[in-house]
C-alpha positions as CSV (number, residue, x, y, z in Angstrom):
1,M,0.0,0.0,0.0
2,R,1.2,3.5,-0.8
3,A,1.9,5.8,2.2
4,V,-0.4,8.5,0.9
5,D,-3.3,5.9,1.1
6,A,-2.4,4.3,4.4
7,M,-4.5,5.0,7.5
8,F,-3.3,3.5,10.8
9,V,-6.0,2.6,13.4
10,W,-5.2,1.3,16.8
11,T,-6.4,0.9,20.3
12,P,-4.1,2.0,23.2
13,D,-3.3,-0.3,26.0
14,R,-3.6,2.3,28.7
15,D,-6.1,4.1,30.7
16,D,-9.8,3.4,29.9
17,W,-8.9,1.6,26.7
18,S,-6.9,-1.1,28.4
19,T,-10.0,-3.1,29.1
20,R,-11.2,-3.2,25.5
21,P,-10.7,-6.6,23.8
22,N,-8.7,-4.9,21.0
23,A,-6.3,-3.0,23.4
24,G,-2.8,-2.9,22.0
25,Q,-3.8,-3.8,18.5
26,I,-3.0,-1.9,15.3
27,A,-4.0,-2.2,11.7
28,V,-3.2,-0.3,8.5
29,T,-5.9,0.2,5.9
30,P,-7.0,2.4,3.0
31,I,-10.0,4.5,3.4
32,P,-12.8,3.6,3.9
33,E,-11.8,1.1,6.5
34,A,-13.5,-2.2,7.0
35,P,-16.3,-2.0,9.6
36,H,-14.5,-4.1,12.2
37,L,-11.6,-1.6,12.1
38,R,-13.9,1.3,13.1
39,E,-13.8,-0.2,16.6
40,H,-10.3,1.4,17.1
41,P,-10.6,4.8,18.8
42,M,-7.3,6.2,17.3
43,S,-6.5,6.8,13.7
44,A,-3.8,8.8,11.8
45,G,-2.5,8.9,8.3
46,A,-4.7,9.2,5.2
47,C,-7.6,10.3,7.3
48,D,-5.6,13.5,8.1
49,H,-5.5,16.4,5.7
50,D,-1.8,17.2,6.5
51,W,-0.8,13.6,5.7
52,R,-2.3,13.9,2.2
53,E,-0.5,17.3,1.7
54,F,2.9,16.1,2.9
55,D,5.5,14.8,0.4
56,D,7.1,11.4,1.0
57,A,9.7,12.9,3.3
58,G,7.0,14.7,5.4
59,R,4.9,11.5,5.7
60,L,8.0,9.6,6.8
61,A,8.9,12.2,9.5
62,F,5.2,12.1,10.7
63,A,5.3,8.3,10.7
64,R,8.4,8.2,12.8
65,K,6.7,10.5,15.4
66,L,3.6,8.3,15.2
67,Y,5.5,5.1,15.7
68,A,7.1,6.5,18.9
69,Q,3.7,7.6,20.2
70,M,2.1,4.3,19.6
71,V,4.8,2.3,21.3
72,L,5.7,4.6,24.2
73,R,2.5,6.5,25.0
74,D,-0.1,4.0,23.8
75,N,1.7,0.7,24.8
76,V,1.1,-0.9,21.5
77,P,3.6,-3.7,21.2
78,E,6.6,-2.6,19.1
79,N,6.5,-5.7,16.9
80,A,2.9,-5.1,16.0
81,V,3.6,-1.4,15.1
82,R,6.6,-2.4,13.0
83,A,4.5,-5.1,11.2
84,A,1.8,-2.5,10.4
85,F,4.4,0.1,9.1
86,D,6.0,-2.7,7.0
87,Q,2.7,-2.9,5.1
88,V,3.4,0.6,3.7
89,D,5.6,0.5,0.6
90,E,7.6,3.6,1.4
91,F,8.2,2.5,5.0
92,V,9.7,-1.0,4.3
93,G,13.4,-1.0,5.3
94,Q,13.1,2.4,7.0
95,Q,14.4,2.8,10.5
96,F,11.7,3.5,13.2
97,V,12.6,3.9,16.8
98,A,10.5,4.3,19.9
99,D,12.3,7.5,21.0
100,A,10.6,9.7,23.6
101,K,12.2,12.8,22.1
102,L,10.0,12.4,19.1
103,I,6.8,12.9,21.2
104,D,5.7,16.5,21.7
105,D,4.2,17.4,25.1
106,E,1.1,18.7,23.2
107,D,0.4,15.2,22.0
108,E,-0.3,14.0,25.5
109,D,-4.0,13.5,26.4
């Protein structure tokens, strides 16, 4: 799947979400997503105007930040996040790290 078309949906494994059966799960999908994927409360990527306006380098930079947020803030297993990102053509072989320096304070709930 091309990055411009990729929407990431996930359910954090923290706070009120931790009791959901899909806590800590992630998927990548084009829009419109399958009905069962609408159960995830979080989404980013193709559903965001900025994502569609970014060039490839901008989407990669945003994806690196998103990766860190999913792993560190939302407690989604890193191997699951990596597997989802590997479904995006432009992200295969790219280095993603769960680095807290990539997460802005304004991104906190």
